N, C-alpha and C positions, 0 to 999 in steps of 0.2 A: 341105597335103595335100588332094588331091581324088581323084576316080576315075581321072584320067589322069596326074597328076604329083605329085611330092614334092620339096620344096625342103629340101636338107640343107646345113647350114653347119658347116664344120670350123674350129675356132680353132687357128691355128698357134702354136707356142711362140716365145718371144722371150727375149732376155737380160733378166734382171731381178735386182733386189736382193731377197734373201730374208732377212727379219729375224725373230729370235726375241727378244722382250722379256723381261727378267729379272723384271719386276714390272708390276703394273697402272699404276703411276706412269710407268715407262719407256715403256709402250705409249701412254699418254696424251700424253706429251711428244713421242713420235715422230709420232703422229697430228696434233698441233699443228704440228710442223715441215712435214709433208707438206701439210697443209691450207693453210698460209700460202703455199705455192708453187703451190697449185691443181693438184697432181699427182693422177692417179688412184691409188687404193689398193685392193688386192685382198687377200683372205685365203683361207687353205686350212689346215684343222685349226688348229694353234696358231701359224701363221706369217703374217706380213704380207709381201705382195709388191708391189713397185713397179717399173714399167718402168725399166731401167737409165738413170741420169742421172748424168753425171760430177760436176757440182757437189754434188748431193745425196749421192752416195757419199762424196766427200771430206769433207763436213760430218759424215756419220754415222761415218766412220772415227775421228774425234776424240772420239766418245762411247763409252758403255759397252754399245752394242748388239752382240749376237751376230749377225753377218751374213755372207753369202756371195753370190757371183754365180753364177746358174744359168740354164739354158734351161728355161723353164716356160711352161705355158699359163695365161693369166690369165682364169679362168672365173668367179670370184666377186667382183664389185666391191662395195665398200661403197656402200650407197645413201645418197648425200648430196646436199644442195642447196648449191651454192656461189653466194653472193650477195655483192655489195659490203657492207662492214660497216655502212654507213649504212642499207641496206635491212633488214638483219638486226635492227638496233637498234630499228627501228620495228615489227617483227613481234610477233605475240602469243605466240611460243614462249618457253620458259624462258630460253634464251640471249639472245634479244632483250630480254626484261624486265631481265635482269641488266645487259646493256650499256646499256640506257636509264637505269637507276638510276645507273650509274657515270658517265654523261655529265652527268646533271642535278645530281649532288651534288658 
């Protein structure tokens, strides 16, 4: 925004998988599955949103997740850093330290 112009961006809706986890453990397992596939994950209120992906949808259908397919705007991405596991293992964060201990023992 300046004196002469304004840039406005509109996010269009897209087909996505909307999931409500029954428990914190179910949410953690879901995040693990999505993270292993390096897929973007979004959230809105108490729902997790993932752009529609046929293989992931088929995998999730065999689980206990409450899910549906809807047209939604994906506005709130989880802030994550996706690195190869070997780089994470060498980092100073808690996950890296745990992975490093499991590799060396």
